[in-house]
Legacy VTK file of the C-alpha trace (Angstrom):
# vtk DataFile Version 3.0
C-alpha trace
ASCII
DATASET POLYDATA
POINTS 753 float
-10.062 41.134 -4.181
-10.472 38.596 -7.012
-12.956 35.792 -6.574
-12.097 32.124 -7.211
-14.876 31.604 -9.749
-13.468 28.795 -11.866
-16.289 28.342 -14.351
-16.606 32.049 -15.029
-12.901 32.632 -15.693
-12.689 29.567 -17.872
-15.323 31.063 -20.174
-13.727 34.510 -20.297
-10.404 33.443 -21.817
-7.346 35.720 -21.755
-5.341 37.931 -24.045
-4.337 36.540 -27.434
-0.787 35.371 -27.796
1.024 38.265 -29.546
4.594 39.069 -28.552
3.528 42.443 -27.156
0.856 40.885 -24.998
3.237 38.216 -23.731
5.735 40.912 -22.802
2.993 42.837 -21.018
1.959 39.797 -18.998
5.528 39.001 -18.001
6.386 42.632 -17.353
3.420 43.183 -15.049
4.443 40.164 -12.996
8.182 40.797 -12.917
8.040 44.567 -12.355
5.639 44.447 -9.429
7.554 45.704 -6.367
6.284 43.166 -3.805
5.669 39.411 -3.738
1.971 40.087 -3.165
1.870 42.422 -6.176
3.629 39.870 -8.356
1.123 37.134 -7.564
-1.762 39.597 -7.951
-0.486 40.224 -11.482
-0.352 36.496 -12.197
-3.909 36.096 -10.898
-5.019 38.927 -13.208
-3.266 37.597 -16.305
-3.444 33.794 -15.907
-6.997 32.733 -14.974
-5.991 29.178 -13.996
-4.293 30.682 -10.961
-7.777 31.529 -9.669
-8.914 27.954 -10.039
-6.299 26.776 -7.572
-8.423 28.354 -4.835
-11.228 25.868 -5.379
-11.567 22.314 -4.161
-8.393 20.464 -5.070
-6.792 17.129 -4.347
-3.861 18.880 -2.712
-0.408 17.347 -2.418
-0.334 15.845 1.105
2.933 17.415 2.218
3.381 18.561 5.806
4.956 21.800 6.974
5.493 21.800 10.711
5.561 25.542 11.223
4.024 28.378 9.209
5.149 31.971 9.058
3.263 34.397 11.273
0.619 36.405 9.497
-1.446 35.692 6.418
-0.204 33.878 3.350
-0.501 35.506 -0.076
-3.492 33.293 -0.805
-5.247 34.311 2.419
-4.635 37.970 1.645
-5.946 37.788 -1.915
-8.867 35.471 -1.153
-10.095 36.442 2.281
-13.262 34.328 2.162
-11.578 31.120 1.020
-10.726 28.503 3.675
-7.001 28.135 4.200
-7.144 24.439 3.366
-8.404 25.303 -0.126
-5.432 27.590 -0.741
-2.721 24.945 -0.404
-1.988 24.475 -4.118
-2.420 28.199 -4.797
0.210 29.106 -2.211
2.633 26.438 -3.415
2.307 27.624 -6.989
2.684 31.244 -5.885
5.965 30.534 -4.100
7.189 28.496 -7.086
6.574 31.514 -9.333
8.332 33.801 -6.847
11.371 31.504 -6.786
11.531 31.743 -10.580
11.564 35.522 -10.328
14.228 35.491 -7.578
16.424 33.196 -9.674
16.118 35.330 -12.823
16.923 38.485 -10.874
19.775 36.890 -8.940
18.096 37.646 -5.600
19.989 35.067 -3.516
18.985 36.581 -0.174
15.258 36.375 -0.946
15.575 32.817 -2.270
17.369 31.539 0.856
15.821 33.781 3.527
13.975 30.937 5.290
16.688 28.266 5.014
18.631 26.850 7.962
22.364 27.618 7.963
23.430 23.958 7.962
21.525 23.138 4.755
21.355 26.567 3.104
21.834 26.654 -0.657
25.350 27.914 -1.355
25.975 31.042 -3.380
27.851 29.002 -5.982
24.909 26.644 -6.375
22.516 29.560 -6.711
24.704 31.130 -9.404
24.735 27.816 -11.285
20.969 27.652 -10.942
20.573 31.176 -12.321
22.798 30.440 -15.329
20.886 27.216 -15.990
17.534 29.023 -15.802
18.554 31.907 -18.070
19.822 29.464 -20.680
16.445 27.753 -20.830
14.405 30.998 -20.553
16.229 33.487 -22.776
13.284 35.841 -23.458
9.792 36.959 -22.408
8.102 34.327 -24.554
9.945 31.551 -22.734
9.251 33.078 -19.300
5.560 33.464 -20.174
5.427 29.814 -21.245
7.102 28.734 -18.009
4.667 30.701 -15.853
1.822 29.199 -17.875
3.220 25.714 -17.297
3.419 26.441 -13.574
-0.166 27.693 -13.237
-1.641 24.835 -15.291
0.583 22.151 -13.752
-1.953 21.270 -11.072
-5.094 21.389 -13.191
-5.166 17.626 -12.771
-5.707 18.150 -9.032
-8.646 20.553 -9.383
-11.812 18.591 -8.774
-13.987 20.482 -11.260
-11.353 20.218 -14.002
-10.798 16.514 -13.342
-14.549 15.910 -13.549
-14.684 17.890 -16.813
-11.835 15.851 -18.330
-13.333 12.565 -17.134
-16.681 13.460 -18.714
-15.088 14.524 -21.994
-12.541 11.711 -22.334
-13.785 8.885 -20.125
-10.331 8.783 -18.525
-9.882 7.541 -14.972
-6.358 8.081 -13.722
-4.508 8.430 -10.404
-1.648 10.565 -11.804
-2.645 14.224 -12.119
-0.014 14.802 -14.857
-1.702 12.162 -17.018
-5.070 13.811 -16.381
-3.662 17.164 -17.520
-2.129 15.630 -20.639
-5.403 13.965 -21.605
-7.244 17.247 -21.187
-4.766 19.311 -23.201
-4.613 16.747 -25.999
-8.343 16.260 -26.423
-9.691 19.615 -25.235
-7.033 22.362 -25.035
-9.802 24.857 -24.311
-9.696 23.690 -20.698
-6.775 26.115 -20.324
-6.974 29.576 -21.933
-3.396 30.336 -20.858
-2.148 27.242 -22.659
-4.166 28.164 -25.748
-2.430 31.555 -25.875
1.051 30.019 -26.201
2.916 29.707 -29.465
2.831 26.257 -31.101
6.469 25.752 -30.096
5.807 25.998 -26.362
2.504 24.135 -26.528
4.387 21.252 -28.081
7.209 21.433 -25.514
4.765 21.257 -22.609
2.897 18.347 -24.194
6.134 16.469 -24.867
7.146 16.843 -21.240
3.800 15.448 -20.114
3.875 12.647 -22.698
7.143 11.395 -21.233
5.104 10.448 -18.138
8.169 11.143 -16.033
8.178 12.892 -12.675
11.612 14.193 -11.752
10.460 14.899 -8.196
9.778 11.204 -7.802
13.139 10.425 -9.399
15.064 12.698 -7.031
13.288 11.196 -4.017
13.909 7.582 -5.037
10.128 7.243 -5.280
9.797 5.971 -8.836
11.426 3.008 -10.585
13.655 2.505 -13.662
10.640 1.746 -15.878
9.332 5.238 -15.020
12.071 6.645 -17.278
10.997 4.774 -20.398
9.206 7.769 -21.910
12.315 9.973 -21.821
14.600 8.563 -24.564
12.361 10.000 -27.320
12.224 13.485 -25.742
14.334 16.176 -27.395
16.798 18.093 -25.204
14.992 21.447 -25.431
11.702 19.951 -24.252
13.478 17.965 -21.546
15.284 21.052 -20.247
12.034 23.019 -20.188
10.305 20.229 -18.279
13.172 19.886 -15.789
13.256 23.606 -15.018
9.523 23.593 -14.486
9.939 20.668 -12.097
12.680 22.507 -10.204
10.474 25.531 -9.578
7.619 23.237 -8.591
9.872 21.568 -6.022
11.195 24.942 -4.851
7.672 26.087 -3.988
6.541 22.791 -2.438
6.371 24.199 1.117
4.673 27.415 0.031
1.473 26.750 1.935
3.346 27.559 5.136
6.643 29.251 4.258
6.697 32.082 1.730
9.842 34.051 2.581
12.055 31.996 0.290
12.251 28.370 -0.781
12.163 26.068 2.241
12.772 23.023 0.037
15.442 23.926 -2.540
18.320 23.703 -0.078
21.865 22.531 -0.824
21.035 18.798 -0.337
17.944 19.098 -2.548
19.854 20.995 -5.221
22.592 18.341 -5.093
19.931 15.732 -5.798
18.574 17.819 -8.663
22.020 18.301 -10.195
22.795 14.619 -9.802
19.549 13.678 -11.506
20.198 15.950 -14.485
23.720 14.588 -14.845
22.418 11.036 -14.846
19.572 11.752 -17.255
22.077 13.026 -19.789
23.177 9.406 -20.105
20.024 8.688 -22.112
21.351 10.839 -24.969
24.584 8.823 -24.805
22.764 5.536 -25.377
22.501 4.306 -21.793
19.469 2.192 -20.842
16.913 3.510 -18.403
18.194 1.018 -15.814
21.762 2.261 -16.252
20.636 5.879 -15.912
18.565 5.088 -12.811
21.445 3.193 -11.228
23.852 6.003 -12.072
21.705 8.480 -10.161
21.134 6.130 -7.247
24.869 5.441 -6.986
25.559 9.185 -6.780
23.084 9.512 -3.929
24.465 6.410 -2.192
28.124 7.460 -2.220
28.000 10.292 0.372
25.795 8.053 2.531
28.370 5.269 2.580
26.049 2.842 0.780
26.566 0.473 -2.148
23.555 -0.073 -4.422
25.002 -3.381 -5.688
23.796 -4.860 -2.385
19.964 -5.264 -2.422
19.565 -4.154 1.191
21.747 -1.089 0.731
19.970 -0.248 -2.528
16.637 -0.287 -0.704
18.039 1.866 2.104
19.478 4.303 -0.470
16.027 4.799 -1.950
14.541 5.223 1.519
17.274 7.744 2.356
16.243 9.771 -0.689
12.611 9.612 0.415
13.288 10.951 3.906
15.920 13.426 2.606
18.745 11.900 4.621
21.704 14.183 3.966
24.625 12.465 5.697
26.112 9.104 6.557
24.984 9.267 10.181
21.298 9.462 9.197
21.754 6.688 6.643
23.406 4.490 9.273
20.536 5.059 11.677
18.054 4.301 8.910
19.901 1.071 8.110
19.737 0.079 11.780
15.981 0.722 11.870
15.478 -1.194 8.634
17.467 -4.201 9.841
15.402 -4.275 13.039
12.081 -4.656 11.222
10.249 -8.007 11.267
11.743 -10.382 8.715
8.839 -10.239 6.274
8.429 -6.465 6.491
12.079 -6.092 5.601
11.848 -8.740 2.862
8.843 -7.074 1.194
10.400 -3.608 1.173
13.738 -4.900 -0.046
12.127 -6.822 -2.880
9.869 -3.986 -4.022
12.569 -1.305 -3.838
14.831 -3.471 -6.002
12.322 -4.162 -8.785
12.831 -2.252 -12.031
9.612 -2.839 -13.966
11.785 -3.176 -17.077
12.382 -6.906 -17.270
11.148 -8.309 -13.955
7.376 -7.868 -14.103
5.513 -4.933 -12.619
7.280 -2.677 -10.153
5.083 -0.836 -7.661
5.366 2.934 -7.312
3.869 4.245 -4.079
2.982 7.786 -5.156
3.458 10.173 -2.178
5.248 7.625 -0.010
7.993 10.201 0.822
5.263 12.582 1.990
3.795 9.840 4.149
7.152 9.065 5.803
8.035 12.713 6.392
4.548 13.609 7.598
4.704 10.791 10.131
8.003 12.024 11.469
6.679 15.573 11.799
3.570 14.285 13.594
5.663 12.271 16.063
8.004 15.207 16.667
4.997 17.420 17.370
4.016 15.141 20.265
7.456 15.565 21.827
8.514 11.989 21.079
12.280 11.896 21.668
12.511 8.820 19.405
10.371 10.344 16.644
12.825 9.440 13.874
12.954 5.768 14.831
9.324 5.314 15.848
7.880 7.109 12.839
10.069 5.136 10.455
9.131 1.822 12.035
5.447 2.644 11.563
5.961 4.243 8.157
8.001 1.391 6.726
5.492 -1.142 8.052
2.731 0.800 6.297
4.759 0.854 3.084
5.258 -2.906 3.283
1.546 -3.486 3.852
0.655 -1.398 0.783
3.377 -3.059 -1.282
1.978 -6.495 -0.420
-1.590 -5.489 -1.214
-0.281 -4.209 -4.554
1.625 -7.419 -5.243
-1.553 -9.402 -4.616
-3.530 -7.027 -6.866
-1.183 -7.493 -9.857
-0.885 -11.253 -9.386
-1.128 -12.806 -12.821
-0.684 -9.518 -14.724
1.435 -10.189 -17.796
4.470 -8.244 -18.972
6.515 -5.508 -17.373
5.706 -1.978 -16.276
4.817 0.294 -13.394
1.835 -0.244 -11.099
1.129 3.083 -9.417
-0.637 3.127 -6.066
-1.650 6.578 -4.899
-1.065 6.810 -1.136
-1.967 10.472 -0.709
-4.830 9.524 1.622
-2.344 7.730 3.863
0.041 10.688 3.728
-2.730 12.987 4.947
-3.662 10.587 7.718
-0.008 10.535 8.759
-0.476 14.183 9.702
-4.061 14.115 10.950
-4.234 10.734 12.704
-0.877 8.923 12.555
-2.061 6.018 14.711
-4.644 5.098 12.086
-1.888 3.796 9.805
-1.221 1.041 12.323
-4.795 0.294 13.377
-6.861 0.400 10.185
-7.164 -1.881 7.200
-5.460 -0.831 3.971
-7.669 -1.153 0.913
-6.691 -0.679 -2.739
-9.389 0.589 -5.099
-8.671 0.159 -8.831
-8.477 3.321 -10.955
-7.779 2.392 -14.546
-4.666 0.222 -14.544
-3.528 1.604 -11.185
-5.020 2.011 -7.709
-5.710 4.342 -4.797
-4.946 3.254 -1.230
-7.256 4.138 1.629
-7.713 3.265 5.278
-10.870 1.570 6.456
-12.216 0.577 9.831
-12.521 -3.193 10.069
-15.461 -4.144 12.286
-14.348 -6.083 15.334
-16.283 -9.010 16.774
-17.290 -8.025 20.310
-16.939 -11.170 22.414
-18.996 -9.577 25.195
-22.122 -9.855 23.043
-22.006 -13.649 23.027
-23.014 -16.196 25.642
-20.001 -17.918 27.189
-19.018 -21.527 27.397
-17.392 -21.787 30.802
-15.878 -25.226 30.246
-15.339 -27.488 27.255
-17.149 -30.177 29.227
-20.288 -28.361 27.996
-19.604 -29.595 24.448
-22.045 -32.494 23.880
-20.832 -36.056 23.429
-17.975 -38.105 24.792
-16.099 -39.447 21.774
-15.322 -36.629 19.353
-13.987 -36.393 15.791
-12.598 -33.030 14.702
-12.536 -32.089 11.014
-10.289 -29.520 9.372
-12.655 -28.214 6.694
-9.961 -26.557 4.611
-7.213 -29.099 5.197
-3.636 -28.129 6.042
-3.637 -25.550 8.797
-7.309 -26.193 9.564
-6.386 -29.814 10.272
-3.668 -28.731 12.692
-6.153 -26.558 14.567
-8.682 -29.414 14.490
-6.094 -31.612 16.191
-5.523 -28.829 18.713
-9.259 -28.704 19.457
-9.063 -32.444 20.100
-6.221 -31.950 22.590
-8.209 -29.247 24.382
-11.227 -31.555 24.559
-9.013 -34.307 25.977
-8.381 -31.978 28.900
-12.146 -31.744 29.387
-12.609 -35.503 29.917
-13.570 -36.199 26.321
-11.993 -38.666 23.926
-10.566 -37.160 20.734
-11.135 -40.138 18.445
-9.612 -38.810 15.218
-8.736 -35.854 13.050
-10.067 -35.677 9.489
-8.495 -33.298 6.972
-10.530 -32.425 3.868
-8.464 -31.441 0.838
-9.286 -30.484 -2.744
-8.272 -32.797 -5.559
-5.587 -30.300 -6.661
-3.217 -28.224 -4.563
-4.089 -24.557 -4.180
-0.969 -23.330 -2.388
2.738 -23.829 -2.797
4.275 -27.228 -2.298
7.827 -27.761 -1.112
8.898 -27.291 -4.740
6.796 -24.179 -5.190
4.215 -25.827 -7.447
0.514 -24.933 -7.438
-2.330 -26.962 -8.964
-0.722 -30.374 -8.577
-2.843 -33.522 -8.443
-3.372 -34.560 -4.817
-1.107 -37.509 -4.039
-0.380 -39.384 -0.807
2.659 -41.593 -0.249
3.473 -44.068 2.527
-0.038 -43.906 3.935
-1.615 -46.443 6.263
-4.196 -47.613 3.756
-6.878 -46.195 1.461
-9.889 -47.263 3.499
-12.281 -45.974 0.821
-11.797 -44.226 -2.503
-9.975 -40.971 -1.744
-9.827 -41.610 2.038
-6.344 -42.220 3.417
-5.170 -43.173 6.862
-2.175 -40.990 7.659
0.972 -42.076 9.471
3.800 -39.884 10.842
5.949 -40.886 7.856
3.242 -40.159 5.271
4.029 -37.497 2.685
1.955 -35.880 -0.027
1.658 -33.126 -2.580
1.125 -29.528 -1.601
1.783 -28.077 1.826
1.381 -31.452 3.550
0.775 -31.060 7.296
-1.521 -33.986 8.093
1.348 -36.197 9.268
2.084 -33.814 12.154
-0.818 -34.804 14.480
-0.709 -38.428 13.253
1.898 -39.205 15.933
-0.681 -38.573 18.655
-4.129 -39.215 17.193
-5.637 -41.245 14.319
-5.605 -38.946 11.299
-7.382 -39.257 7.956
-7.078 -37.351 4.703
-10.244 -37.080 2.617
-9.785 -35.918 -0.981
-12.757 -33.799 -2.044
-13.644 -34.379 -5.696
-16.295 -31.656 -5.660
-19.309 -33.907 -5.151
-21.198 -33.193 -1.935
-22.832 -36.607 -1.505
-19.587 -38.481 -2.132
-17.845 -36.204 0.371
-20.402 -37.159 3.052
-19.777 -40.824 2.292
-16.012 -40.355 2.500
-16.253 -38.616 5.869
-18.563 -41.366 7.099
-16.006 -43.983 5.982
-13.365 -42.395 8.236
-15.801 -42.159 11.155
-16.781 -45.811 10.678
-13.137 -46.823 10.659
-12.712 -45.241 14.102
-16.132 -46.304 15.372
-18.441 -45.020 18.109
-18.320 -41.282 17.388
-20.778 -39.111 19.373
-19.872 -35.650 18.085
-18.301 -34.213 14.928
-16.728 -30.750 15.170
-15.950 -29.016 11.866
-13.084 -26.557 12.393
-12.438 -23.392 10.358
-9.658 -20.995 11.190
-9.574 -17.323 10.283
-13.305 -16.932 9.762
-13.613 -17.150 5.978
-16.354 -19.767 6.424
-18.496 -16.960 7.887
-18.804 -15.276 4.485
-22.165 -15.369 2.764
-22.687 -18.161 0.249
-24.673 -15.830 -2.004
-22.201 -12.959 -2.465
-21.791 -11.670 -6.025
-18.076 -11.181 -5.392
-16.541 -14.659 -5.269
-13.709 -13.293 -3.133
-16.281 -12.436 -0.466
-18.075 -15.784 -0.519
-17.461 -18.796 1.682
-14.654 -20.826 0.037
-16.192 -23.629 -2.015
-14.318 -26.347 -0.125
-15.437 -25.011 3.268
-19.020 -24.786 2.027
-19.042 -28.322 0.619
-17.462 -29.573 3.840
-20.139 -27.918 5.961
-22.929 -29.246 3.759
-21.456 -32.747 3.687
-20.912 -32.838 7.459
-24.446 -31.588 8.052
-25.780 -34.659 6.203
-24.126 -37.055 8.649
-26.606 -38.952 10.801
-26.495 -40.258 14.349
-23.950 -37.684 15.624
-23.901 -34.188 17.096
-22.676 -31.739 14.443
-20.909 -28.618 15.674
-18.930 -25.862 13.928
-15.924 -24.249 15.575
-14.375 -20.967 14.430
-10.822 -20.195 15.596
-8.795 -16.978 15.105
-11.812 -15.048 13.844
-10.768 -11.787 12.234
-7.864 -13.025 10.129
-9.981 -13.373 6.989
-13.554 -13.097 8.225
-16.159 -10.804 6.589
-17.072 -7.371 7.993
-20.408 -8.766 9.225
-18.831 -11.698 11.062
-20.388 -10.626 14.351
-23.878 -10.639 12.833
-23.316 -14.045 11.230
-22.094 -15.539 14.500
-25.015 -13.996 16.340
-27.507 -15.352 13.789
-25.892 -18.780 14.159
-26.385 -18.531 17.953
-22.659 -18.998 18.478
-21.146 -19.272 21.955
-17.682 -18.004 22.846
-15.033 -19.911 24.729
-11.969 -18.120 26.080
-9.059 -20.431 26.785
-7.853 -20.690 30.376
-4.207 -19.759 31.044
-3.112 -23.388 31.316
-4.886 -24.171 28.031
-3.175 -21.253 26.283
0.188 -22.488 27.532
-0.560 -26.017 26.360
-1.552 -24.845 22.869
1.535 -22.646 22.468
3.781 -25.405 23.754
2.229 -27.930 21.355
2.777 -25.602 18.392
6.427 -25.326 19.393
6.679 -29.112 19.666
5.138 -29.476 16.215
7.459 -26.728 14.850
4.397 -24.811 13.702
5.576 -21.645 15.443
7.537 -20.214 12.505
10.719 -22.154 13.279
10.357 -24.604 10.352
10.004 -23.202 6.829
8.219 -26.366 5.689
5.616 -26.220 8.463
3.524 -23.085 8.471
-0.029 -21.855 8.501
-1.236 -18.276 8.518
-4.144 -18.842 10.883
-2.055 -21.072 13.151
0.481 -18.272 13.539
-2.274 -15.691 14.000
-3.881 -17.774 16.760
-0.525 -18.094 18.497
-0.029 -14.326 18.275
-3.449 -13.778 19.845
-2.839 -16.356 22.581
0.479 -14.625 23.307
-1.372 -11.400 24.062
-0.697 -9.459 20.879
-3.305 -6.997 19.577
-3.467 -4.864 16.449
-1.679 -5.605 13.189
1.045 -8.205 13.446
3.545 -9.404 10.869
3.455 -13.191 10.971
6.712 -15.205 10.637
5.618 -16.960 7.450
8.406 -18.227 5.177
9.583 -15.216 3.156
9.609 -17.215 -0.066
5.831 -17.696 0.307
5.274 -14.033 1.081
7.396 -12.938 -1.899
6.083 -15.509 -4.386
4.543 -13.460 -7.215
2.258 -16.251 -8.422
0.477 -16.562 -5.088
1.835 -14.037 -2.563
0.646 -14.509 0.999
-0.091 -11.453 3.085
1.725 -11.778 6.435
-0.143 -8.876 8.041
-3.171 -9.744 10.159
-5.175 -7.807 12.715
-5.296 -9.509 16.095
-8.281 -8.833 18.374
-9.684 -10.313 21.565
-11.953 -12.504 19.438
-8.899 -13.970 17.673
-7.732 -15.660 20.870
-10.899 -17.615 21.568
-13.186 -20.160 19.933
-16.772 -19.824 18.722
-19.005 -22.899 18.790
-22.376 -23.272 17.028
-24.413 -26.033 15.479
-23.391 -26.830 11.918
-26.996 -26.466 10.778
-27.316 -22.964 12.275
-23.906 -22.059 10.781
-25.141 -22.993 7.308
-28.424 -21.161 7.794
-26.586 -18.011 8.897
-24.323 -17.864 5.837
-27.130 -18.771 3.436
-29.129 -15.663 4.333
LINES 1 754
753 0 1 2 3 4 5 6 7 8 9 10 11 12 13 14 15 16 17 18 19 20 21 22 23 24 25 26 27 28 29 30 31 32 33 34 35 36 37 38 39 40 41 42 43 44 45 46 47 48 49 50 51 52 53 54 55 56 57 58 59 60 61 62 63 64 65 66 67 68 69 70 71 72 73 74 75 76 77 78 79 80 81 82 83 84 85 86 87 88 89 90 91 92 93 94 95 96 97 98 99 100 101 102 103 104 105 106 107 108 109 110 111 112 113 114 115 116 117 118 119 120 121 122 123 124 125 126 127 128 129 130 131 132 133 134 135 136 137 138 139 140 141 142 143 144 145 146 147 148 149 150 151 152 153 154 155 156 157 158 159 160 161 162 163 164 165 166 167 168 169 170 171 172 173 174 175 176 177 178 179 180 181 182 183 184 185 186 187 188 189 190 191 192 193 194 195 196 197 198 199 200 201 202 203 204 205 206 207 208 209 210 211 212 213 214 215 216 217 218 219 220 221 222 223 224 225 226 227 228 229 230 231 232 233 234 235 236 237 238 239 240 241 242 243 244 245 246 247 248 249 250 251 252 253 254 255 256 257 258 259 260 261 262 263 264 265 266 267 268 269 270 271 272 273 274 275 276 277 278 279 280 281 282 283 284 285 286 287 288 289 290 291 292 293 294 295 296 297 298 299 300 301 302 303 304 305 306 307 308 309 310 311 312 313 314 315 316 317 318 319 320 321 322 323 324 325 326 327 328 329 330 331 332 333 334 335 336 337 338 339 340 341 342 343 344 345 346 347 348 349 350 351 352 353 354 355 356 357 358 359 360 361 362 363 364 365 366 367 368 369 370 371 372 373 374 375 376 377 378 379 380 381 382 383 384 385 386 387 388 389 390 391 392 393 394 395 396 397 398 399 400 401 402 403 404 405 406 407 408 409 410 411 412 413 414 415 416 417 418 419 420 421 422 423 424 425 426 427 428 429 430 431 432 433 434 435 436 437 438 439 440 441 442 443 444 445 446 447 448 449 450 451 452 453 454 455 456 457 458 459 460 461 462 463 464 465 466 467 468 469 470 471 472 473 474 475 476 477 478 479 480 481 482 483 484 485 486 487 488 489 490 491 492 493 494 495 496 497 498 499 500 501 502 503 504 505 506 507 508 509 510 511 512 513 514 515 516 517 518 519 520 521 522 523 524 525 526 527 528 529 530 531 532 533 534 535 536 537 538 539 540 541 542 543 544 545 546 547 548 549 550 551 552 553 554 555 556 557 558 559 560 561 562 563 564 565 566 567 568 569 570 571 572 573 574 575 576 577 578 579 580 581 582 583 584 585 586 587 588 589 590 591 592 593 594 595 596 597 598 599 600 601 602 603 604 605 606 607 608 609 610 611 612 613 614 615 616 617 618 619 620 621 622 623 624 625 626 627 628 629 630 631 632 633 634 635 636 637 638 639 640 641 642 643 644 645 646 647 648 649 650 651 652 653 654 655 656 657 658 659 660 661 662 663 664 665 666 667 668 669 670 671 672 673 674 675 676 677 678 679 680 681 682 683 684 685 686 687 688 689 690 691 692 693 694 695 696 697 698 699 700 701 702 703 704 705 706 707 708 709 710 711 712 713 714 715 716 717 718 719 720 721 722 723 724 725 726 727 728 729 730 731 732 733 734 735 736 737 738 739 740 741 742 743 744 745 746 747 748 749 750 751 752
């Protein structure tokens, strides 16, 4: 049996490209009497076929059941692990489907297909006529087989490394990797080198278009993905499309080899519809018009109208999950409408973006595989609601990736496509489907695009910390609480005061520290406004305002909320530490007689190191200045309080808290009820679009008993704002429900290490 020795075969080369030799290659393949013999001939004549048995970044598609017995790859390469034969077997079945089409072998092509979706004889005859028109002779067939065996070179690890070393290219799309290799170093493929100039150019033109018809058929890509097609001549386009069809036809070949499990009647309908729509480019239609034409064709039998943004999104999702009738589309719509508001809003927005004239549209590469793999995994467990449950989890995962992508491209100029490879997530959907809901999603940049992965987020173990049994243990009698980051921190600071009031302490005041310019959206959507305060109760010192219930101000102004119940001050931080200490002291003096100052941070970002090279992983400058300024106060106890740890805390939060000698306080049931009731009274529970805070909502979720990732009811306009999109997804843990107390000095020492 042949050995998968990539480097050796790449040095050997193959026959030169004479007509007689092409005919011999094609004849050996097509005249072999068995499928195994045909693929053996391809292995002998096209060395790249051998390379597909090495380590590859295989397409993460799932096949629930395999045929009994060995696959062709397992038979030819007995010592190669089955997992390393995935792309080989898919390519082998794609080549077999080409042979069955050319020979008119309908029975072989459809042998594995279910009766209800089986490709019709009429469709097969159309497919055969279409194929023979594009491949009229041995030279064309040889070029097509070559295209098929080199198509996945961009997935072969050794080839990718070779191309990266030679070109410096880093790319998530394997087609772009292949194009770069063929353009700069065509010797990477001896089969390609043997082709006539005509077919070399046709293959390159197809790759240069940077268009993936499989993505188009599945509703996976976006209108801007078609922008490379208008300059492509019809002959090259037809050749590319036929290659794509055979690639799709063999997509399940790692498990099913007695026919094409994928090119059924619904799939062929999608392929025909796509070709019909793409012809509009030659008639002068824009890429958006062509895309919409195709989507409308897919929507019609599903009873959907793509003019409606929700129905357009559901049409694309229907294509992704291969929904073939109106009943499935209706069920999908019902599932979609039942998602949390922000999950639905994110998906709807992203699946309606074009990338042509509305900024960057995100393409989640392999998202259909992820959705379908999840469903297969749920069905395998015997889940009677596998369709619904897998889609709920899958769509939530899509929304989480979409939002991470939107944050990643924040500020990127112009229009275009931002591709996020989610193949890792698609594999996990098969291997460990629960991980999609329990792990953090991280995007790693690759060139102008990104790769998504799942990572374990360390959880703060509350059992490792000494407990505060009662808030009466907090030192002092008369207490001032300070929201270090203003806004939501100030609301939680006021809440700490109310909890302390229940422990026989006197909450004397709340102080909110704000930057001189706004850093999040105001009621008008503005960012970076000068900090202003209107209708205040007096500027008791420069930049220190006494707040009344009727006070208003720039930015997301929340300080007037607790002012009805407790003296509240707003301190404007001008960036000078010493002046900030003096301003805080002015507020404390105005109240008088303070024993203890508690600086409150929510979410845990103030647990980040102050010395991190990555500014995104450092303690926010305002929190740091607040801590340093508070620590310089004299004559008072200085304590730090962390609430809702885990929302935006660093991975080493547990170590930082331990170093700071933090103590944990778990709220008693009556305290939890009081806090939740007070948030409702203040309309900080998601019921008022003008009153919101991410950490406030996360703390409420934790106090309500939620665990795992939760989609917070933030205003959708904030979540969808492209200038500063908020991520509504947070992971709730046991630590998120409680409060950590430590001395301010030890807090600073811990984050300065």
